[in-house]
Structure formats: structure tokens, C-alpha cells
C-alpha positions in Angstrom: 84.4 89.0 165.6 85.0 85.4 164.0 87.7 84.7 161.9 85.6 84.1 158.8 84.1 87.8 159.3 87.6 89.2 159.6 88.7 87.5 156.3 85.6 88.6 154.6 86.3 92.3 155.7 90.1 91.9 154.5 88.8 90.7 151.3 86.3 93.2 150.8 89.3 96.1 151.5 91.4 94.2 149.0 88.6 94.4 146.3 88.1 98.2 147.2 91.7 98.8 146.4 91.4 97.2 143.0 90.3 98.8 139.6 89.6 97.1 136.3 90.5 99.4 133.5 88.8 98.4 130.2 90.2 100.2 127.1 89.3 100.1 123.6 90.7 101.8 120.4 93.5 101.5 117.9 96.3 99.3 118.1 99.9 100.6 118.1 100.2 100.1 114.2 97.8 100.7 111.7 94.1 101.2 112.1 93.3 97.8 113.5 90.6 98.0 116.5 91.8 96.3 119.6 91.0 96.4 123.4 92.7 95.6 126.8 91.8 94.9 130.4 94.0 95.9 133.2 93.4 94.9 136.9 95.1 97.7 138.8 95.5 99.3 142.3 93.0 102.1 142.4 95.1 104.0 145.0 97.9 104.4 142.6 95.5 105.6 139.6 93.9 108.2 142.1 97.3 109.6 143.1 98.9 109.8 139.7 95.8 111.0 137.6 93.1 113.4 138.5 91.2 112.1 135.6 91.3 108.4 136.9 90.5 109.8 140.5 87.3 111.4 139.1 86.1 108.5 137.3 86.8 106.1 140.3 85.2 108.3 142.7 82.1 108.7 140.6 81.9 104.9 140.2 82.1 104.4 144.0 79.4 106.9 144.8 76.9 104.1 143.6 78.7 101.0 143.7 81.2 99.3 146.2 84.0 96.5 145.7 85.9 96.1 142.6 85.7 99.2 140.5 85.4 99.1 136.6 86.3 101.9 134.5 85.6 102.1 130.9 88.1 104.1 128.4 86.8 104.0 124.8 88.4 105.5 121.8 91.9 105.4 122.8 94.2 106.7 119.9 97.2 104.3 120.7 96.4 101.2 123.1 100.2 100.3 123.4 101.1 103.9 124.4 98.1 103.9 126.7 99.2 100.7 128.4 102.8 102.1 128.9 101.5 105.3 130.1 99.5 103.3 132.9 102.7 101.2 133.7 104.7 104.4 134.1 102.3 105.3 137.2 103.5 102.1 138.9 107.3 102.6 138.3 109.5 103.5 141.2 112.2 105.2 139.2 110.4 107.0 136.3 113.7 108.4 134.9 115.5 105.0 134.6 112.3 103.5 132.7 112.1 106.4 130.2 115.6 106.2 129.4 115.5 102.4 129.0 112.4 102.8 126.6 114.2 105.4 124.5 114.1 109.2 123.7 111.4 109.4 121.1 109.2 106.5 122.5 109.5 108.3 125.9 108.4 111.4 124.3 105.2 109.8 122.7 104.2 108.5 126.1 104.8 111.9 127.9 102.6 113.5 125.2 99.8 111.2 126.3 100.5 112.0 129.9 100.0 115.8 129.0 96.4 114.8 127.5 94.9 112.6 130.2 96.8 113.3 133.5 98.0 116.4 135.3 100.8 115.5 138.0 99.6 116.7 141.6 103.0 116.5 142.8 105.1 119.9 142.3 108.5 118.1 142.7 107.4 115.1 140.3 106.2 117.6 137.9 109.3 119.8 137.9 111.5 116.4 137.5 109.5 115.2 134.6 109.9 118.7 132.8 113.5 118.6 133.5 114.0 114.9 132.4 112.0 115.6 129.0 114.0 118.8 128.3 117.2 116.7 128.6 116.1 113.9 126.6 115.2 116.4 123.8 118.2 118.3 124.2 120.3 115.1 123.9 118.3 113.8 121.0 119.1 117.1 118.9 122.9 116.6 119.5 123.5 112.9 119.5 120.8 111.1 117.9 120.8 112.4 114.4 118.9 109.7 112.7 115.7 110.6 114.7 113.2 113.1 113.2 113.5 116.8 114.3 111.1 118.0 117.2 107.8 118.9 115.8 107.3 122.6 116.3 103.6 122.4 115.4 103.0 119.8 118.1 104.8 121.8 120.8 102.9 125.2 119.6 99.6 123.1 119.8 100.2 122.7 123.6 101.3 126.4 123.9 98.0 127.2 122.4 96.3 124.9 124.9 98.0 126.3 128.0 97.4 129.8 126.7 93.6 129.0 126.5 93.6 127.4 130.0 95.6 130.5 131.5 93.0 133.0 129.8 90.1 130.9 131.3 91.6 131.0 134.6 92.4 134.6 134.7 88.9 135.4 133.7 87.8 133.3 136.7 90.3 135.0 139.0 88.7 138.6 137.8 85.3 137.8 139.0 86.4 135.8 142.3 87.0 137.4 145.5 90.5 137.5 147.0 90.0 135.2 149.9 88.7 132.3 147.7 92.0 132.5 145.5 93.8 131.4 148.5 91.4 128.7 149.7 90.6 125.2 148.7 87.6 123.2 149.0 89.5 120.1 149.9 93.1 118.8 150.3 93.1 117.5 146.4 91.9 120.9 145.0 94.4 123.4 144.0 93.8 127.2 144.5 93.2 129.5 141.5 96.5 131.2 141.9 98.3 127.7 142.0 96.4 126.6 138.7 97.7 130.0 137.0 101.1 129.5 138.2 101.0 126.0 136.9 100.0 127.1 133.4 102.7 129.8 133.5 105.3 127.2 134.4 104.1 125.2 131.5 104.6 127.9 129.1 107.9 128.7 130.2 108.9 125.1 130.0 107.6 124.9 126.3 109.3 128.2 125.5 112.5 126.7 126.9 112.4 123.9 124.9 111.6 126.0 121.7 114.6 128.2 122.6 116.8 125.1 122.7 115.7 124.1 119.2 115.9 127.7 118.1 112.0 127.6 117.2 111.1 130.4 119.5 110.4 133.3 117.3 106.9 132.4 116.6 106.2 132.3 120.3 107.5 136.0 120.5 104.6 137.0 117.9 102.3 134.7 119.9 102.9 136.4 123.2 103.1 139.8 121.7 99.5 139.2 120.2 97.8 138.2 123.4 95.3 141.1 123.6 92.9 139.4 125.9 95.6 138.6 128.4 96.8 142.2 128.3 93.3 143.3 129.0 92.9 140.9 131.7 96.3 142.1 133.2 95.3 145.7 133.4 92.3 144.6 135.5 93.7 142.1 137.7 95.4 142.1 141.1 99.0 142.5 141.4 99.2 138.9 142.9 97.6 137.5 139.9 99.0 139.6 136.9 102.6 139.4 137.8 102.4 135.6 136.6 102.1 136.9 133.0 105.2 139.0 133.3 107.0 135.7 134.4 106.6 134.8 130.6 107.7 138.2 129.3 110.7 137.9 131.6 111.9 134.7 130.0 111.6 136.3 126.6 113.4 139.5 127.4 116.2 137.5 128.9 116.2 135.5 125.8 116.3 138.5 123.4 118.8 140.5 125.8 121.0 137.6 126.0 121.0 136.8 122.1 119.8 133.3 122.7 116.6 134.4 120.8 117.2 136.1 117.4 114.2 138.0 115.8 113.6 140.9 113.4 113.5 144.4 114.9 109.7 144.8 114.2 109.2 141.4 116.4 111.2 142.6 119.1 109.5 146.2 119.0 106.0 144.1 118.9 106.9 142.3 122.1 108.5 145.2 124.2 105.7 147.6 123.0 103.2 145.4 124.5 104.8 143.6 127.5 107.5 146.5 128.7 105.1 148.5 130.8 103.2 145.8 132.3 106.8 144.4 133.4 107.3 147.9 135.2 104.2 147.4 137.2 105.0 143.9 138.0 108.8 144.0 138.9 108.2 144.5 142.5 106.0 141.4 142.7 108.6 139.5 140.7 111.4 140.5 143.1 109.3 139.1 146.0 108.3 135.9 144.2 111.2 135.1 142.1 110.4 131.4 141.4 113.8 130.8 140.2 114.0 134.2 138.2 117.3 135.9 137.9 116.4 139.5 138.6 119.8 140.8 137.7 119.9 139.0 134.5 116.4 140.1 133.6 117.5 143.9 134.4 120.5 143.6 132.3 118.4 141.9 129.5 115.7 144.3 129.5 118.3 147.0 128.9 120.0 145.3 126.3 116.8 144.6 124.4 115.8 148.2 124.7 118.8 149.2 122.9 118.5 146.9 120.0 115.5 149.1 118.9 115.3 152.0 116.6 116.1 155.3 118.6 112.6 156.5 118.4 111.0 153.8 120.1 113.8 153.7 122.4 112.9 157.1 123.5 109.3 156.5 124.4 110.2 153.2 126.5 113.2 154.7 128.3 110.9 157.8 129.4 108.4 155.4 130.8 111.2 153.5 132.5 112.5 156.9 133.8 109.0 158.1 135.1 108.5 154.7 136.8 112.0 154.4 138.4 111.7 158.1 139.7 108.6 157.3 141.5 108.9 153.8 142.6 112.9 153.2 142.9 113.7 149.6 143.6 110.2 148.4 142.8 111.2 149.1 139.2 114.0 147.5 137.2 117.3 149.4 137.4 118.0 150.1 133.7 120.5 153.0 134.6 123.4 151.6 132.4 121.3 151.1 129.4 119.6 154.6 129.9 123.1 156.0 130.0 124.2 154.5 126.7 120.8 155.6 124.9 121.4 159.2 126.3 124.8 159.3 124.8 123.6 157.8 121.5 121.0 160.1 121.3 122.0 163.4 122.5 125.6 163.4 122.5 126.3 162.1 119.2 123.6 164.6 117.9 125.6 167.4 119.6 128.9 166.3 118.3 127.3 166.1 114.8 126.0 169.6 115.2 129.4 170.9 116.4 131.2 169.5 113.1 128.5 171.0 110.9 128.9 174.3 112.3 132.6 174.6 111.9 
């Protein structure tokens, strides 16, 4: 092959790796309309963003060479550019800290809307980083505005919607397909369900840190559709829902989450029995969950309810534990406390009154 031909092929491969992103929308301040053009490495965009990966793949179905992607209607061009730049950073954490806490949060909100991190380790690192930034901002940077609860709950609702759709899909999908992937870039249905649950627990953790989680208790207690799907789902799917309940039970039992008695009753009345069914699966697939802490917290949470409601739930537990043993949470200590309060106290009162 001639040198000129080799150079031509090398030049073509270089062009195939390039991508022009043309974005238009609102500038960083005010309502002024603007545009920007970025020439970037298509491989980096594909790895970091499924959205760009799909756009690039669609473009190259019909055309080769330099790829051009149009992104109209961007809400904030400045943030869009910084988000793209983050994809090319070797040390994302260092870059975010340099940008500053609240500007970093704006960028990450955009990341939530246009990308889904395909690498689990990177996703977890980013979640840990943002949570740390938010905690630091609430303690040390008093001049900045408080975390916007409505924004966080908007993301919660979005995750719940996605979770509901995935569970609906799981209910009409054969078991084998749940574990299979069409290609190496596609996540299985179970993985996608697990990611949404992880997202919800991460958001809940942020809300707990900022003492904003009480509304989340009501939100989770009112998930009637999810509860119905839980009843019909296979154990390997439904236990994911109990991971959210577990975090709430632990928060209530350890008094990290303070809410009225009727709110606690609403949550336990809906999700306590599903937890009894899923406890065995949670033990086998902990995913960082402290099972001893969960058992202790469940017992403590039950003991905060009115005695009448305690009776119904403790009887449910007693029946489950007597049949399933270690597949059920061990609430023996809390059960003994409830027994003494309910029966021994009543006997003492009767003995005093009959003297």
C-alpha cells in the first residue's frame, strides 16, 4: 500500500473519531439566545453519555467521516459546555471542587437530565461527592441558598416514575430475559431497576441530611401502584422495593427521621408486611445494607406506634417468624418489650384495682 494511501486511511480514522457538537439556546445570564460549536472526540462522548452515543450511532448509520450533532433548545449554554468539559476531565472530583459547590451542583443537575453514567464505580463516586458537597455547604457556607427541596423531590418523582415503568415491564417479561442483555452496552432489566432504587436511596440520604425527608415518608407510603406490583413480582425483583423501605425504617428507628405518629403508621402499615416477605432476599443481596441495624430499627419503629397497631403488626411478625425463622427479621427484643407493656402492665393494673 502506498504512503499516500496509508496517510489517507489514518486521516479518515482520525475524522471518524471526531464529532462536531452544535448547540443553541439561552446564554448563561438572562434570556439572550446564543450558540456554540465544539469539535470533540466522539469516543469520549459515547462512553460518558448514552444520549450522545445514540445520536452518534444514528448519524453514522447513513454517513461516515466527521460527525455533526445538533443540540437545539439548551436551557443554559454555559452549563452545557461545562458539562461536556467534565466528560474529558481525568480528575472530576478536583474539577468540581475547583468550580465551587453550588455551580458544581448546577452542572450535576444537567448531567442527571442528559446522561446516565454507565460505569457503576463512577456513578457511586459522583453520588458520594455530591452528597459530601451538599453536606459541606449546609455547615460551612451559610451565605449560599439552602438546598431546594422541590427540586430534589422532582427528581424523586422522576425516579419513581421510571421504577414503576420498569416494574411493569418486569411483570410481563420472562425471567430469562431479565438477566440477558442484547449487547454489552445494554443493562439488564434487573440492573436498571436496581439503579433507580439506588437513585431513590441516594436522594433520600440527602433529604435526611437536610432534615427534609418527612414528605418522602408520605410519598413512599402512598405508592399504591408499586405495592400492587410488589405483590405480583418475583422475589428477585420485588425485594428491590424493600431496600427503600429499609432505609426509611432505619432512619425512623434511629431517630434520624422525625415524623408524626400517623405518618409512621402509614409507612409501616403499607411496607412492613412486604419487608417480612423480602427479608431473606435482602440478607442474600445486602448491597451495603446493615441487616442488624435494620432489625433493631424495625423493632424500635414498631414500638413508637399506638398499642393497638403494634398488636396487629407484631402478630404478623410472630406468624412469619414462627414459619420462616432466619428468613424473617428477628424482632424478639421488641416483641418482649411490647408484650410486657401490653399484658404485664394490664395485669398489674387489674391486681391494684381489685385490692
